[in-house]
NUTOR-291745 format. One record per residue (C-alpha): x negated, y, z negated. Coordinates in pm, 1 decimal, always signed. Example, Ala and Ser with C-alpha at 12.3 -4.5 7.8 and 13.67 -1.06 7.14 Angstrom:
2
c1: -1230.0; c2: -450.0; c3: -780.0
c1: -1367.0; c2: -106.0; c3: -714.0
This chain:
484
c1: +0.0; c2: +0.0; c3: +0.0
c1: -133.3; c2: +344.6; c3: +90.9
c1: -176.0; c2: +579.2; c3: -203.4
c1: +92.8; c2: +840.5; c3: -250.7
c1: -52.9; c2: +1189.6; c3: -252.4
c1: +94.5; c2: +1464.4; c3: -465.3
c1: +46.0; c2: +1805.1; c3: -307.7
c1: -41.3; c2: +2042.2; c3: -589.3
c1: -57.6; c2: +2339.1; c3: -355.0
c1: +319.7; c2: +2372.3; c3: -386.4
c1: +298.3; c2: +2589.8; c3: -694.9
c1: +603.9; c2: +2767.9; c3: -820.5
c1: +477.3; c2: +2942.6; c3: -1129.8
c1: +405.5; c2: +3276.5; c3: -965.5
c1: +34.4; c2: +3270.7; c3: -1042.2
c1: -186.1; c2: +2981.5; c3: -942.7
c1: -319.6; c2: +2831.6; c3: -1264.0
c1: -681.1; c2: +2729.0; c3: -1269.9
c1: -782.8; c2: +2370.4; c3: -1332.9
c1: -1154.7; c2: +2377.6; c3: -1261.5
c1: -1277.3; c2: +2040.2; c3: -1135.5
c1: -1557.0; c2: +2030.8; c3: -1393.3
c1: -1453.9; c2: +2268.2; c3: -1673.9
c1: -1073.0; c2: +2251.1; c3: -1685.6
c1: -968.7; c2: +2377.4; c3: -1930.1
c1: -747.3; c2: +2093.9; c3: -2052.3
c1: -391.3; c2: +2177.7; c3: -2139.3
c1: -323.3; c2: +2437.3; c3: -1871.1
c1: +24.8; c2: +2389.6; c3: -1722.5
c1: +188.1; c2: +2476.3; c3: -1390.0
c1: +536.9; c2: +2431.2; c3: -1243.4
c1: +519.8; c2: +2233.7; c3: -919.2
c1: +748.4; c2: +2080.1; c3: -656.0
c1: +679.2; c2: +1770.8; c3: -447.8
c1: +878.7; c2: +1604.8; c3: -166.4
c1: +880.2; c2: +1259.7; c3: -327.6
c1: +1074.6; c2: +1414.6; c3: -613.5
c1: +1329.5; c2: +1575.7; c3: -373.6
c1: +1131.2; c2: +1900.7; c3: -406.6
c1: +1256.7; c2: +1934.9; c3: -763.4
c1: +1024.6; c2: +2124.5; c3: -994.4
c1: +835.1; c2: +1971.4; c3: -1285.1
c1: +553.0; c2: +2062.6; c3: -1519.3
c1: +199.1; c2: +1937.2; c3: -1458.4
c1: -94.9; c2: +1953.1; c3: -1698.6
c1: -468.0; c2: +1996.4; c3: -1638.4
c1: -627.9; c2: +1682.4; c3: -1786.8
c1: -941.4; c2: +1472.1; c3: -1760.9
c1: -973.3; c2: +1195.7; c3: -1506.7
c1: -1071.1; c2: +961.1; c3: -1789.1
c1: -747.7; c2: +1030.2; c3: -1976.8
c1: -537.9; c2: +981.6; c3: -1661.8
c1: -699.7; c2: +643.2; c3: -1593.8
c1: -655.2; c2: +511.5; c3: -1946.3
c1: -302.2; c2: +646.8; c3: -1982.9
c1: -189.7; c2: +484.5; c3: -1657.6
c1: -378.0; c2: +159.2; c3: -1693.4
c1: -604.3; c2: +273.3; c3: -1406.0
c1: -311.1; c2: +308.4; c3: -1165.3
c1: -365.3; c2: +685.1; c3: -1129.6
c1: -673.4; c2: +901.4; c3: -1099.2
c1: -789.8; c2: +1231.0; c3: -952.7
c1: -809.1; c2: +1192.3; c3: -574.1
c1: -1155.4; c2: +1345.9; c3: -568.9
c1: -1383.7; c2: +1095.0; c3: -738.3
c1: -1625.1; c2: +1372.1; c3: -836.9
c1: -1370.0; c2: +1569.6; c3: -1039.3
c1: -1361.3; c2: +1563.6; c3: -1416.7
c1: -1027.4; c2: +1750.2; c3: -1435.0
c1: -711.9; c2: +1760.3; c3: -1223.3
c1: -338.6; c2: +1813.7; c3: -1266.4
c1: -119.3; c2: +1526.2; c3: -1385.5
c1: +253.2; c2: +1566.0; c3: -1322.2
c1: +495.5; c2: +1504.4; c3: -1606.1
c1: +699.0; c2: +1234.3; c3: -1431.0
c1: +388.8; c2: +1021.3; c3: -1384.5
c1: +245.1; c2: +1082.9; c3: -1728.6
c1: +563.1; c2: +1038.1; c3: -1932.2
c1: +774.3; c2: +804.2; c3: -1721.2
c1: +535.5; c2: +646.3; c3: -1467.0
c1: +772.3; c2: +753.8; c3: -1188.5
c1: +610.4; c2: +837.8; c3: -855.6
c1: +933.3; c2: +950.3; c3: -691.9
c1: +1299.3; c2: +1020.6; c3: -756.3
c1: +1492.3; c2: +1271.6; c3: -964.5
c1: +1294.2; c2: +1477.9; c3: -1213.7
c1: +1389.8; c2: +1406.2; c3: -1574.2
c1: +1524.0; c2: +1702.0; c3: -1774.1
c1: +1233.2; c2: +1663.6; c3: -2015.0
c1: +988.1; c2: +1743.3; c3: -1732.4
c1: +1200.5; c2: +1989.1; c3: -1538.1
c1: +1105.9; c2: +2353.3; c3: -1485.3
c1: +1224.3; c2: +2633.8; c3: -1257.6
c1: +1032.0; c2: +2874.5; c3: -1035.1
c1: +940.8; c2: +3175.5; c3: -1240.2
c1: +978.0; c2: +2998.2; c3: -1574.1
c1: +748.4; c2: +3133.1; c3: -1839.4
c1: +476.6; c2: +2882.8; c3: -1910.8
c1: +534.4; c2: +2708.5; c3: -2242.5
c1: +278.0; c2: +2801.7; c3: -2503.7
c1: +28.8; c2: +2525.0; c3: -2567.9
c1: -67.3; c2: +2538.2; c3: -2937.1
c1: -306.7; c2: +2245.4; c3: -2898.4
c1: -576.8; c2: +2313.8; c3: -2641.0
c1: -863.4; c2: +2104.6; c3: -2775.1
c1: -1001.7; c2: +1851.1; c3: -2529.7
c1: -1043.3; c2: +1612.3; c3: -2823.6
c1: -666.0; c2: +1629.2; c3: -2876.0
c1: -555.6; c2: +1622.5; c3: -2513.2
c1: -805.3; c2: +1363.0; c3: -2394.3
c1: -903.9; c2: +1156.9; c3: -2701.4
c1: -1200.9; c2: +923.9; c3: -2679.5
c1: -1088.3; c2: +712.2; c3: -2973.4
c1: -1404.9; c2: +802.0; c3: -3163.7
c1: -1227.9; c2: +1024.1; c3: -3418.4
c1: -966.3; c2: +877.0; c3: -3648.2
c1: -875.2; c2: +1232.6; c3: -3751.7
c1: -685.4; c2: +1271.0; c3: -3422.3
c1: -358.4; c2: +1180.2; c3: -3593.2
c1: -398.5; c2: +1453.0; c3: -3857.3
c1: -579.1; c2: +1714.9; c3: -3649.8
c1: -360.3; c2: +1683.6; c3: -3339.7
c1: -37.4; c2: +1490.1; c3: -3383.5
c1: +39.1; c2: +1613.4; c3: -3735.7
c1: -7.4; c2: +1971.6; c3: -3620.4
c1: +258.3; c2: +1913.3; c3: -3358.0
c1: +503.5; c2: +1751.3; c3: -3599.7
c1: +432.4; c2: +1657.3; c3: -3959.2
c1: +588.1; c2: +1326.2; c3: -4063.6
c1: +358.0; c2: +1236.0; c3: -4352.5
c1: +629.3; c2: +1249.0; c3: -4618.3
c1: +880.3; c2: +1036.3; c3: -4427.8
c1: +910.5; c2: +660.6; c3: -4381.0
c1: +863.0; c2: +727.6; c3: -4008.7
c1: +508.7; c2: +831.8; c3: -4095.5
c1: +415.7; c2: +466.3; c3: -4156.8
c1: +372.2; c2: +403.3; c3: -3784.2
c1: +116.4; c2: +682.4; c3: -3764.0
c1: -62.3; c2: +582.1; c3: -4083.1
c1: -88.7; c2: +226.6; c3: -3949.3
c1: -258.9; c2: +353.2; c3: -3630.5
c1: -491.4; c2: +567.4; c3: -3840.5
c1: -590.3; c2: +273.1; c3: -4059.6
c1: -642.4; c2: +52.3; c3: -3755.2
c1: -880.4; c2: +318.5; c3: -3627.7
c1: -1071.6; c2: +346.7; c3: -3956.3
c1: -1106.7; c2: -30.2; c3: -3985.6
c1: -1352.8; c2: -20.9; c3: -3693.1
c1: -1574.2; c2: +239.4; c3: -3862.3
c1: -1572.6; c2: +65.1; c3: -4198.8
c1: -1584.1; c2: -301.7; c3: -4105.7
c1: -1707.9; c2: -343.4; c3: -3748.9
c1: -2001.2; c2: -558.4; c3: -3863.2
c1: -1749.3; c2: -821.8; c3: -3971.0
c1: -1655.3; c2: -885.1; c3: -3609.1
c1: -1813.7; c2: -1026.8; c3: -3295.3
c1: -1916.6; c2: -797.9; c3: -3009.1
c1: -1606.8; c2: -906.3; c3: -2814.4
c1: -1377.8; c2: -816.5; c3: -3104.4
c1: -1557.9; c2: -484.6; c3: -3154.6
c1: -1496.7; c2: -391.3; c3: -2790.2
c1: -1130.9; c2: -482.9; c3: -2824.9
c1: -1079.6; c2: -288.7; c3: -3148.8
c1: -1247.3; c2: +23.4; c3: -3011.9
c1: -1046.0; c2: +12.3; c3: -2688.4
c1: -719.9; c2: -39.8; c3: -2878.6
c1: -773.3; c2: +254.3; c3: -3111.1
c1: -840.1; c2: +474.8; c3: -2807.9
c1: -533.4; c2: +337.4; c3: -2628.9
c1: -309.0; c2: +401.8; c3: -2932.1
c1: -412.8; c2: +769.1; c3: -2931.1
c1: -392.1; c2: +820.1; c3: -2555.8
c1: -41.9; c2: +674.1; c3: -2544.9
c1: +83.8; c2: +940.6; c3: -2787.1
c1: -79.7; c2: +1239.9; c3: -2615.3
c1: +232.7; c2: +1325.9; c3: -2408.3
c1: +405.1; c2: +1407.9; c3: -2738.1
c1: +169.8; c2: +1708.3; c3: -2764.1
c1: +300.7; c2: +1870.0; c3: -2446.3
c1: +447.2; c2: +2217.9; c3: -2508.8
c1: +784.1; c2: +2119.9; c3: -2359.2
c1: +820.3; c2: +1831.1; c3: -2603.9
c1: +978.1; c2: +1873.1; c3: -2948.4
c1: +974.8; c2: +1516.6; c3: -3080.5
c1: +1142.4; c2: +1417.2; c3: -3404.8
c1: +963.6; c2: +1194.5; c3: -3655.9
c1: +1186.9; c2: +908.0; c3: -3545.1
c1: +1082.2; c2: +959.2; c3: -3180.4
c1: +715.1; c2: +966.7; c3: -3279.8
c1: +758.1; c2: +645.3; c3: -3475.2
c1: +942.7; c2: +477.1; c3: -3188.0
c1: +677.1; c2: +568.8; c3: -2931.8
c1: +397.9; c2: +465.9; c3: -3168.0
c1: +554.7; c2: +123.0; c3: -3224.1
c1: +621.8; c2: +73.2; c3: -2852.5
c1: +257.7; c2: +144.4; c3: -2772.1
c1: +123.6; c2: -140.8; c3: -2984.8
c1: +203.8; c2: -438.8; c3: -2763.0
c1: +67.7; c2: -274.2; c3: -2448.1
c1: -252.5; c2: -168.1; c3: -2620.7
c1: -311.7; c2: -508.7; c3: -2780.5
c1: -261.6; c2: -702.7; c3: -2456.9
c1: -432.2; c2: -466.1; c3: -2212.1
c1: -612.7; c2: -181.8; c3: -2390.2
c1: -826.3; c2: -79.3; c3: -2090.2
c1: -990.1; c2: -210.9; c3: -1776.2
c1: -1266.4; c2: -469.1; c3: -1826.8
c1: -1184.8; c2: -496.9; c3: -2197.9
c1: -1091.3; c2: -827.2; c3: -2365.7
c1: -726.8; c2: -886.3; c3: -2448.1
c1: -611.3; c2: -986.4; c3: -2793.6
c1: -549.6; c2: -1327.5; c3: -2634.5
c1: -924.5; c2: -1362.6; c3: -2575.8
c1: -1004.2; c2: -1346.6; c3: -2947.3
c1: -1044.7; c2: -1656.1; c3: -3161.8
c1: -767.6; c2: -1733.6; c3: -3409.6
c1: -988.0; c2: -1670.1; c3: -3712.6
c1: -1108.5; c2: -1337.4; c3: -3573.4
c1: -753.9; c2: -1229.7; c3: -3492.5
c1: -636.8; c2: -1294.9; c3: -3848.2
c1: -950.2; c2: -1134.8; c3: -3987.1
c1: -857.2; c2: -815.7; c3: -3799.2
c1: -499.1; c2: -836.2; c3: -3924.3
c1: -596.7; c2: -870.0; c3: -4288.8
c1: -874.1; c2: -610.2; c3: -4261.7
c1: -607.9; c2: -356.9; c3: -4158.4
c1: -369.5; c2: -475.6; c3: -4427.6
c1: -640.7; c2: -426.5; c3: -4689.9
c1: -603.3; c2: -52.8; c3: -4629.2
c1: -256.3; c2: -74.6; c3: -4786.6
c1: -397.4; c2: -199.7; c3: -5118.5
c1: -179.2; c2: -509.4; c3: -5124.2
c1: +156.2; c2: -337.0; c3: -5069.9
c1: +318.1; c2: -320.2; c3: -4726.4
c1: +644.6; c2: -159.2; c3: -4841.0
c1: +814.7; c2: -33.2; c3: -4521.4
c1: +498.8; c2: -65.0; c3: -4309.1
c1: +595.4; c2: -414.8; c3: -4189.5
c1: +759.5; c2: -266.8; c3: -3877.4
c1: +410.5; c2: -153.5; c3: -3772.9
c1: +239.9; c2: -479.2; c3: -3869.8
c1: +506.9; c2: -695.5; c3: -3708.3
c1: +393.1; c2: -628.3; c3: -3351.7
c1: +36.6; c2: -736.4; c3: -3434.9
c1: +149.9; c2: -1037.9; c3: -3639.5
c1: +369.1; c2: -1160.5; c3: -3352.2
c1: +145.3; c2: -1060.1; c3: -3059.8
c1: -13.8; c2: -1404.5; c3: -3045.2
c1: +322.9; c2: -1539.9; c3: -2929.2
c1: +233.5; c2: -1387.7; c3: -2591.1
c1: -94.2; c2: -1574.6; c3: -2579.7
c1: +34.5; c2: -1929.7; c3: -2582.7
c1: +30.2; c2: -2158.4; c3: -2882.7
c1: -334.9; c2: -2165.4; c3: -2983.9
c1: -284.2; c2: -1946.5; c3: -3293.9
c1: +82.3; c2: -2018.0; c3: -3358.3
c1: +197.3; c2: -2377.2; c3: -3320.0
c1: +73.0; c2: -2607.4; c3: -3596.8
c1: -196.7; c2: -2355.9; c3: -3687.5
c1: -71.0; c2: -2307.6; c3: -4043.5
c1: -118.1; c2: -2669.2; c3: -4149.1
c1: -407.8; c2: -2779.8; c3: -4371.6
c1: -525.2; c2: -3008.9; c3: -4092.1
c1: -593.1; c2: -2706.9; c3: -3864.6
c1: -714.1; c2: -2434.4; c3: -4099.1
c1: -798.3; c2: -2366.8; c3: -4461.3
c1: -739.3; c2: -1993.6; c3: -4439.5
c1: -365.8; c2: -1921.1; c3: -4423.4
c1: -52.2; c2: -2091.9; c3: -4549.6
c1: +300.8; c2: -1993.5; c3: -4451.6
c1: +626.8; c2: -2075.9; c3: -4630.0
c1: +995.2; c2: -2000.6; c3: -4592.9
c1: +1179.3; c2: -1917.2; c3: -4913.4
c1: +1555.2; c2: -1937.5; c3: -4956.0
c1: +1701.1; c2: -1665.9; c3: -5178.7
c1: +2034.3; c2: -1547.4; c3: -5310.9
c1: +2118.9; c2: -1208.4; c3: -5455.9
c1: +2302.2; c2: -1314.3; c3: -5769.4
c1: +2393.8; c2: -970.1; c3: -5892.7
c1: +2333.2; c2: -643.4; c3: -5720.7
c1: +2365.7; c2: -292.7; c3: -5854.3
c1: +2431.1; c2: -23.3; c3: -5589.4
c1: +2103.2; c2: +134.0; c3: -5489.2
c1: +2116.8; c2: +456.2; c3: -5293.6
c1: +1862.3; c2: +490.8; c3: -5017.9
c1: +1816.9; c2: +690.0; c3: -4699.6
c1: +1603.1; c2: +417.3; c3: -4541.8
c1: +1707.5; c2: +248.4; c3: -4217.8
c1: +1828.4; c2: -107.4; c3: -4276.5
c1: +1511.9; c2: -263.4; c3: -4129.9
c1: +1289.3; c2: -59.1; c3: -4362.8
c1: +1514.0; c2: -138.5; c3: -4657.8
c1: +1486.1; c2: -512.5; c3: -4586.9
c1: +1108.6; c2: -486.8; c3: -4546.2
c1: +1074.3; c2: -304.5; c3: -4877.9
c1: +1292.6; c2: -562.8; c3: -5049.7
c1: +1076.5; c2: -850.9; c3: -4920.3
c1: +761.6; c2: -672.3; c3: -5034.7
c1: +904.5; c2: -608.9; c3: -5381.7
c1: +1009.9; c2: -971.5; c3: -5420.7
c1: +666.1; c2: -1112.3; c3: -5338.9
c1: +504.7; c2: -849.1; c3: -5562.8
c1: +723.0; c2: -966.2; c3: -5852.3
c1: +628.8; c2: -1327.8; c3: -5780.5
c1: +256.9; c2: -1248.3; c3: -5757.9
c1: +264.2; c2: -1077.9; c3: -6097.8
c1: +466.7; c2: -1356.2; c3: -6255.8
c1: +226.6; c2: -1624.4; c3: -6130.4
c1: -81.7; c2: -1403.6; c3: -6174.6
c1: -212.9; c2: -1454.4; c3: -5826.8
c1: -576.0; c2: -1353.3; c3: -5792.4
c1: -598.0; c2: -1054.4; c3: -5554.2
c1: -979.1; c2: -1071.2; c3: -5557.1
c1: -972.7; c2: -1373.5; c3: -5328.1
c1: -613.5; c2: -1414.3; c3: -5207.3
c1: -385.5; c2: -1188.7; c3: -5003.6
c1: -10.6; c2: -1230.6; c3: -4982.6
c1: +281.8; c2: -1075.3; c3: -4802.2
c1: +649.3; c2: -1138.2; c3: -4737.8
c1: +881.2; c2: -1028.6; c3: -4461.0
c1: +1250.5; c2: -1082.5; c3: -4382.6
c1: +1367.2; c2: -1403.7; c3: -4220.8
c1: +1635.2; c2: -1433.1; c3: -3955.1
c1: +1906.8; c2: -1402.6; c3: -4221.2
c1: +1941.0; c2: -1213.4; c3: -4547.4
c1: +1913.6; c2: -1546.2; c3: -4732.2
c1: +1551.3; c2: -1613.2; c3: -4641.0
c1: +1206.7; c2: -1459.0; c3: -4662.9
c1: +876.2; c2: -1568.6; c3: -4512.6
c1: +582.7; c2: -1577.1; c3: -4755.9
c1: +224.5; c2: -1586.7; c3: -4625.7
c1: -86.7; c2: -1654.0; c3: -4835.2
c1: -438.6; c2: -1590.6; c3: -4705.0
c1: -783.9; c2: -1677.8; c3: -4841.1
c1: -977.2; c2: -1351.3; c3: -4810.9
c1: -1308.1; c2: -1516.3; c3: -4891.4
c1: -1262.4; c2: -1778.5; c3: -4618.5
c1: -1167.2; c2: -1502.8; c3: -4373.7
c1: -1491.1; c2: -1322.5; c3: -4456.5
c1: -1332.8; c2: -990.8; c3: -4557.3
c1: -1454.0; c2: -1003.6; c3: -4919.6
c1: -1784.6; c2: -1096.4; c3: -5076.6
c1: -1736.2; c2: -1263.9; c3: -5413.1
c1: -1885.0; c2: -1538.1; c3: -5628.6
c1: -1534.2; c2: -1666.8; c3: -5704.3
c1: -1446.1; c2: -2003.1; c3: -5549.6
c1: -1212.9; c2: -2010.1; c3: -5247.9
c1: -837.7; c2: -2026.6; c3: -5292.3
c1: -701.6; c2: -2365.9; c3: -5392.4
c1: -381.8; c2: -2355.2; c3: -5185.7
c1: -270.3; c2: -2694.7; c3: -5315.8
c1: -266.3; c2: -2582.7; c3: -5679.1
c1: -130.5; c2: -2236.6; c3: -5600.2
c1: +165.2; c2: -2363.4; c3: -5399.1
c1: +233.7; c2: -2649.1; c3: -5639.0
c1: +261.7; c2: -2398.5; c3: -5922.6
c1: +483.6; c2: -2176.4; c3: -5707.2
c1: +710.6; c2: -2468.7; c3: -5623.4
c1: +727.4; c2: -2580.3; c3: -5987.3
c1: +829.2; c2: -2229.6; c3: -6094.9
c1: +1114.9; c2: -2239.0; c3: -5841.9
c1: +1212.2; c2: -2588.4; c3: -5960.9
c1: +1228.3; c2: -2466.0; c3: -6319.3
c1: +1402.5; c2: -2138.5; c3: -6220.1
c1: +1136.5; c2: -1960.7; c3: -6422.1
c1: +1089.3; c2: -1650.4; c3: -6202.7
c1: +1387.2; c2: -1419.1; c3: -6269.4
c1: +1313.7; c2: -1174.8; c3: -5988.4
c1: +1463.5; c2: -830.1; c3: -6036.6
c1: +1407.8; c2: -552.1; c3: -5783.1
c1: +1594.9; c2: -222.4; c3: -5749.5
c1: +1882.1; c2: -338.2; c3: -5967.0
c1: +1917.9; c2: -671.8; c3: -5786.1
c1: +1880.3; c2: -1014.9; c3: -5946.1
c1: +1723.5; c2: -1254.8; c3: -5696.3
c1: +1750.1; c2: -1632.1; c3: -5729.0
c1: +1463.7; c2: -1817.0; c3: -5558.3
c1: +1659.7; c2: -2119.2; c3: -5434.0
c1: +1419.5; c2: -2317.1; c3: -5216.7
c1: +1071.8; c2: -2334.6; c3: -5067.9
c1: +968.6; c2: -2489.8; c3: -4734.9
c1: +627.8; c2: -2519.7; c3: -4571.1
c1: +584.3; c2: -2398.4; c3: -4213.7
c1: +348.0; c2: -2518.3; c3: -3941.3
c1: +416.0; c2: -2220.1; c3: -3711.7
c1: +536.6; c2: -1860.9; c3: -3742.4
c1: +895.0; c2: -1942.3; c3: -3650.0
c1: +902.1; c2: -2229.0; c3: -3900.0
c1: +1070.3; c2: -2438.5; c3: -3633.4
c1: +1006.4; c2: -2762.6; c3: -3821.3
c1: +1014.3; c2: -2673.0; c3: -4191.2
c1: +928.0; c2: -2928.4; c3: -4457.0
c1: +1116.6; c2: -2895.6; c3: -4781.9
c1: +901.7; c2: -2855.6; c3: -5091.9
c1: +1156.7; c2: -2779.2; c3: -5362.0
c1: +1518.6; c2: -2684.3; c3: -5424.9
c1: +1644.8; c2: -2505.1; c3: -5733.5
c1: +1987.4; c2: -2617.3; c3: -5857.6
c1: +2082.5; c2: -2321.7; c3: -6073.5
c1: +1976.3; c2: -1956.9; c3: -6106.5
c1: +1732.6; c2: -1842.1; c3: -6373.7
c1: +1837.8; c2: -1652.2; c3: -6682.8
c1: +1793.2; c2: -1287.2; c3: -6594.2
c1: +1704.8; c2: -1024.7; c3: -6855.4
c1: +1969.9; c2: -760.5; c3: -6912.8
c1: +1868.9; c2: -464.2; c3: -6703.4
c1: +1846.8; c2: -124.1; c3: -6862.1
c1: +2027.6; c2: +156.8; c3: -6686.6
c1: +1747.2; c2: +398.3; c3: -6767.6
c1: +1429.1; c2: +195.3; c3: -6739.5
c1: +1295.6; c2: -19.3; c3: -6461.3
c1: +1243.2; c2: -380.7; c3: -6578.7
c1: +885.2; c2: -485.5; c3: -6631.1
c1: +742.8; c2: -743.8; c3: -6392.7
c1: +401.5; c2: -781.3; c3: -6553.9
c1: +483.1; c2: -1049.6; c3: -6809.4
c1: +437.8; c2: -1404.0; c3: -6689.4
c1: +757.0; c2: -1605.9; c3: -6742.4
c1: +706.5; c2: -1931.1; c3: -6930.0
c1: +796.4; c2: -2260.7; c3: -6768.4
c1: +729.0; c2: -2478.5; c3: -7072.6
c1: +1013.2; c2: -2597.4; c3: -7292.7
c1: +1276.2; c2: -2539.0; c3: -7019.9
c1: +1463.9; c2: -2816.0; c3: -6845.2
c1: +1402.0; c2: -2854.5; c3: -6474.8
c1: +1689.5; c2: -2796.3; c3: -6234.6
c1: +1563.9; c2: -3028.6; c3: -5966.7
c1: +1453.7; c2: -3387.5; c3: -5955.0
c1: +1159.6; c2: -3365.1; c3: -5719.1
c1: +890.5; c2: -3156.6; c3: -5557.2
c1: +767.7; c2: -3307.8; c3: -5230.5
c1: +395.9; c2: -3346.3; c3: -5172.5
c1: +174.5; c2: -3527.8; c3: -4926.7
c1: +80.7; c2: -3863.4; c3: -5068.9
c1: +400.7; c2: -3939.0; c3: -5267.2
c1: +217.6; c2: -4050.4; c3: -5582.9
c1: +407.8; c2: -3990.6; c3: -5905.6
c1: +227.1; c2: -3819.4; c3: -6189.8
c1: +311.8; c2: -3845.2; c3: -6557.2
c1: +436.9; c2: -3547.2; c3: -6751.0
c1: +192.1; c2: -3302.0; c3: -6898.9
c1: +246.9; c2: -3022.7; c3: -7143.7
c1: +34.3; c2: -2766.4; c3: -6964.6
c1: +121.5; c2: -2555.8; c3: -6665.3
c1: -154.6; c2: -2520.5; c3: -6404.3
c1: -309.4; c2: -2177.0; c3: -6368.1
c1: -316.3; c2: -1991.6; c3: -6038.9
c1: -616.4; c2: -1793.8; c3: -6153.8
c1: -905.6; c2: -1935.8; c3: -5957.0
c1: -1159.4; c2: -1909.0; c3: -6239.0
c1: -979.5; c2: -2180.1; c3: -6439.3
c1: -987.2; c2: -2549.5; c3: -6346.9
c1: -655.0; c2: -2684.3; c3: -6216.2
c1: -498.9; c2: -3004.7; c3: -6347.3
c1: -481.9; c2: -3311.3; c3: -6128.1
c1: -106.8; c2: -3347.0; c3: -6147.4
c1: +197.9; c2: -3190.0; c3: -6309.5
c1: +554.3; c2: -3278.9; c3: -6384.8
c1: +846.4; c2: -3045.6; c3: -6443.9
c1: +1039.5; c2: -3100.7; c3: -6766.8
c1: +1300.5; c2: -3363.7; c3: -6688.1
c1: +1194.6; c2: -3392.3; c3: -6325.8
c1: +934.0; c2: -3554.2; c3: -6108.0
c1: +636.5; c2: -3379.1; c3: -5952.5
c1: +417.2; c2: -3575.2; c3: -5721.6
c1: +46.3; c2: -3551.6; c3: -5672.2
c1: -116.2; c2: -3451.2; c3: -5346.7
c1: -160.2; c2: -3173.3; c3: -5095.3
c1: +155.4; c2: -2984.4; c3: -5006.1
c1: +231.9; c2: -3017.3; c3: -4637.6
c1: +299.1; c2: -2748.5; c3: -4385.1
c1: +143.2; c2: -2461.9; c3: -4560.3
c1: +3.4; c2: -2482.8; c3: -4441.4
c1: +55.8; c2: -919.7; c3: -1492.4
c1: +251.1; c2: -632.6; c3: -1438.2
c1: +304.8; c2: -522.0; c3: -1075.6
c1: +61.6; c2: -237.1; c3: -1013.4
c1: +140.0; c2: +57.2; c3: -785.7
c1: -161.7; c2: +255.1; c3: -673.3
c1: -96.8; c2: +625.7; c3: -706.6
c1: -355.1; c2: +892.8; c3: -654.9
c1: -364.7; c2: +1238.9; c3: -799.4
c1: -441.1; c2: +1538.5; c3: -581.8
c1: -769.1; c2: +1693.4; c3: -678.9
């Protein structure tokens, strides 16, 4: 296909704006008309050839290969439309006063990805969203960027190239929001930021590895290195993390199907937990439903981690909503095995940790209370893949725990570890791998890695079996050329 040429001599702004081929300046705007857009007028911006290539996935560039700067029309930059009706967002009229460009810096308008301050120095100056839940999408991108500066020695050269290209791509994708004719809301900024993730992960730039080219261990190392920037709490940030967590689904099954079983890795275990909200007190919130559900999942797993005294020095954990309101996914990760912490502590013993978790559910000994809601942990299943398509039941609780009476003025404490001794078990059995029965003991195994774990345990009145718990573990391209 022959390249389509945009004639930028058809200026309609009264005075011909200057976009010097080598000096710009970036950010200068003109109102132009072109026949492929039915001679309708639209804004065009003086930008670097490098930015145009990255923004378009190398489908557009200045027609003169020697130019550093040229004009980029709005319909191409914002909508990737090379012809047709001009969108109202891009439209201008002959004689229109040029919109004032508050942000003229080349570092803002053509980011290299080198500076992680771009989000604060450029995007935040356009529209501040720091104090809103919509700001999580931007803070995620900022932390992804900083991960490269802080931890790049953790990763292979291939992964380093990918991370650097992605952080540049995430910035470049949001540059159109800085245009003087745009007045984006925080919700629009969040939406565009989230939509940019998949594209940037799969194809961040030409001749750069895709996320699908990374090894499974390196992929999860990157994921948990970013998560470490949230100091253990995801809160409503899961919407940002979700696209990275699920991106491997587009790469085949190498890091998804059967990868969470102990036979395939000793790094991550995934479980599905059945829950029921036994009693709920109305809780006012302005959060969107998805953010509210994400926060709830995060609060539940935080309560559990405190009750069972999980060791954050060597283990990471997270939870996110399942396909229904009656389920949550819980993921445990060995940070030492991933290589994102240096510690003399032994690695995570997933067998003991999950056995203790299952026993606590069997005994109904974790009376979860979050935001005025009593949560009954009803069941636990191990998963061999992210969709938990073939779950294996570990435990079922037959009755809810005894919940403390909640104060109307004080938030209930979640720091005290509930006791499981001296209480009758609600279930007859916890399933494990080798189906060997173990006699009753009077001690509950510790999840703190510095203490030795017992060989076997039995719930009061029920049977717990010894062994390892199962189951935890091209787009069509159109060549378009810009007029120099």
